[in-house]
C-alpha positions as CSV (number, residue, x, y, z in Angstrom):
1,M,117.3,114.3,118.4
2,V,117.4,110.9,116.9
3,R,115.8,108.1,118.8
4,N,116.8,104.4,118.3
5,E,114.0,102.7,120.3
6,P,112.1,100.2,118.0
7,I,108.6,100.8,117.1
8,V,106.6,97.8,116.1
9,I,103.5,98.0,113.9
10,R,101.0,95.2,114.8
11,I,98.1,94.3,112.6
12,L,95.1,92.7,114.2
13,G,91.7,91.4,112.9
14,G,89.1,93.9,114.2
15,K,86.5,91.1,115.1
16,D,88.7,88.6,116.9
17,G,91.9,90.4,117.7
18,Q,93.9,87.7,115.9
19,P,97.3,88.7,114.3
20,L,97.3,88.8,110.6
21,A,100.5,87.4,109.2
22,R,102.1,88.0,105.7
23,L,100.3,91.3,104.9
24,H,101.7,94.0,102.8
25,L,101.9,97.4,104.6
26,T,102.5,100.8,103.2
27,L,104.0,103.1,106.0
28,I,103.9,106.7,105.4
29,A,105.5,109.2,107.8
30,G,106.2,113.0,107.6
31,Y,106.7,116.3,109.4
32,D,103.3,117.6,108.2
33,R,100.1,116.8,106.2
34,R,102.0,117.9,103.0
35,D,104.8,115.3,103.6
36,M,102.1,112.7,104.2
37,N,100.0,113.6,101.1
38,E,103.0,113.5,98.9
39,Q,104.4,110.4,100.6
40,L,107.9,111.9,100.9
41,F,108.8,109.2,103.6
42,R,107.3,105.9,102.5
43,E,108.3,102.3,103.0
44,E,106.7,99.0,102.2
45,V,107.1,96.0,104.6
46,L,105.4,92.6,105.2
47,T,104.1,91.5,108.6
48,D,105.7,88.5,110.1
49,A,104.0,85.3,111.3
50,H,102.9,87.3,114.5
51,G,101.3,90.1,112.3
52,Q,104.1,92.5,113.3
53,A,106.5,94.7,111.3
54,R,109.2,97.0,112.5
55,L,109.2,100.8,111.7
56,S,112.5,101.9,110.2
57,N,114.7,104.3,112.1
58,Q,114.1,106.9,109.4
59,L,110.3,106.8,109.9
60,A,110.5,106.3,113.6
61,N,112.2,109.7,113.9
62,L,109.5,111.6,112.0
63,P,106.5,113.0,114.0
64,W,103.5,111.6,112.0
65,L,102.6,108.2,110.8
66,Q,99.9,106.4,108.7
67,V,99.7,102.7,108.1
68,W,97.9,101.2,105.0
69,V,97.2,97.5,104.5
70,E,97.0,96.3,101.0
71,K,93.7,94.5,100.1
72,K,92.3,95.0,103.6
73,T,89.8,97.7,105.0
74,L,91.1,99.6,108.0
75,C,88.5,99.5,110.9
76,Q,89.0,103.3,111.6
77,E,87.0,106.2,110.4
78,N,88.5,108.6,107.9
79,P,91.8,106.7,107.5
80,R,92.9,109.0,104.7
81,I,93.0,112.2,107.1
82,T,94.0,110.6,110.3
83,R,97.6,110.6,111.3
84,F,99.1,109.2,114.5
85,S,101.8,110.7,116.7
86,V,105.0,108.7,116.5
87,E,106.0,110.3,120.0
88,L,102.8,109.0,121.6
89,I,103.4,105.5,120.0
90,R,106.9,105.5,121.5
91,R,106.0,106.8,124.9
92,D,102.6,105.2,125.6
93,G,101.8,102.9,122.6
94,L,98.7,103.5,120.6
95,S,95.8,101.7,118.8
96,T,93.6,102.7,115.9
97,P,89.9,102.9,116.7
98,N,88.2,99.6,116.0
99,H,84.8,100.1,114.3
100,C,84.9,96.4,113.0
101,G,84.2,94.5,116.0
102,M,84.8,94.3,119.8
103,A,88.5,93.4,119.8
104,T,90.7,95.6,122.0
105,V,94.3,95.4,123.1
106,E,96.3,97.1,126.0
107,D,98.5,99.7,124.7
108,K,102.4,99.1,125.2
109,P,105.0,101.7,124.7
110,G,106.6,101.4,121.2
111,V,103.8,99.3,119.8
112,F,101.2,100.8,117.3
113,T,98.2,98.5,116.8
114,V,96.2,98.7,113.5
115,F,92.8,96.9,113.4
116,V,91.7,95.7,110.0
117,K,88.7,93.6,108.7
118,G,89.7,89.9,109.0
119,K,90.7,87.5,106.4
120,G,87.3,87.1,104.8
121,A,87.0,90.8,104.0
122,A,87.0,92.2,100.5
123,P,89.4,94.9,99.7
124,A,88.1,98.4,99.9
125,A,88.9,101.3,97.5
126,H,90.6,103.1,100.5
127,A,92.7,100.0,101.6
128,I,96.0,101.5,100.3
129,A,96.9,105.1,99.6
130,T,97.5,105.7,95.9
131,P,97.7,109.5,95.6
132,T,97.7,111.7,92.3
133,P,101.2,112.9,91.2
134,A,102.7,115.2,93.8
135,P,102.2,119.0,93.5
136,A,105.1,121.4,93.4
137,V,105.7,122.7,96.9
138,A,107.1,125.8,98.6
139,P,109.2,125.5,101.7
140,V,107.1,125.2,104.9
141,S,107.6,125.2,108.6
142,K,108.5,121.8,110.1
143,S,105.8,122.3,112.6
144,A,102.0,122.9,112.3
145,P,99.1,123.3,114.7
146,A,97.9,119.9,115.9
147,S,94.4,118.9,116.5
148,V,92.6,115.7,117.6
149,Q,90.2,113.8,115.5
150,P,87.1,112.1,117.0
151,G,88.4,109.1,118.8
152,G,91.6,110.8,120.1
153,S,93.7,110.6,116.9
154,P,96.1,113.5,116.6
155,T,96.2,115.2,113.1
156,V,98.1,118.1,111.3
157,S,96.2,120.6,109.1
158,M,98.2,122.1,106.4
159,P,97.0,124.0,103.2
160,C,97.2,122.1,99.8
161,P,100.0,123.3,97.6
162,A,99.4,124.4,94.0
163,G,100.9,123.6,90.8
164,P,101.8,120.0,89.7
165,K,105.2,118.7,88.8
166,K,105.3,116.5,85.6
167,P,105.9,112.9,86.7
168,R,108.3,110.6,84.9
169,R,106.9,107.3,83.6
170,A,109.0,104.1,84.3
171,R,108.6,100.4,85.2
172,N,109.8,98.8,88.3
173,A,111.6,95.4,88.6
174,C,108.2,93.5,88.6
175,G,107.2,95.2,85.4
176,R,104.5,97.5,87.0
177,E,104.2,101.0,85.7
178,I,105.2,103.7,88.0
179,F,105.4,107.5,88.1
180,A,108.6,108.7,89.6
181,L,109.0,111.9,91.3
182,P,111.9,113.0,93.6
183,G,111.5,111.0,96.7
184,L,108.3,109.2,95.6
185,A,107.2,106.4,93.3
186,L,103.5,105.7,92.6
187,Y,102.5,102.2,91.5
188,L,99.6,101.6,89.2
189,H,97.7,98.5,90.0
């Protein structure tokens, strides 16, 4: 079933809860952990003056979501393995755990709040997902057993596939080198 209700991603400073404008976000969604690791459904957007960005209809209709903020450290534990349920975001609203400060927000349906270290924070190595080239995959079921990480974050556990595909090297319009695979482009910084 296709849902058309908008989902808003809101980026706030973990210390003061202030919106962070004009940040580059990488949004990764998928049916399972494998989709997420391979970044089969990935978009890049900028937050507006209110620290918000809208999730596209394509990503809003997938079950799991991760948000990465370029040059900022996420305030949650284990951001690489934590995935958030799009259905919970749509129905109740959801916020990432905030281990950077005392800022909290009231969750609203259709709003996903992500806490990051504020403007003075130095970039962290895990601030944006940059995976290795995607491995070859065998067909998998579109559903997998769900579990909940500490802090109430739902995740999906799937085995890792074996056998890498050979990536094709290219350059994007900005001149950055990329590895291109079907449905995926990896940027080298």
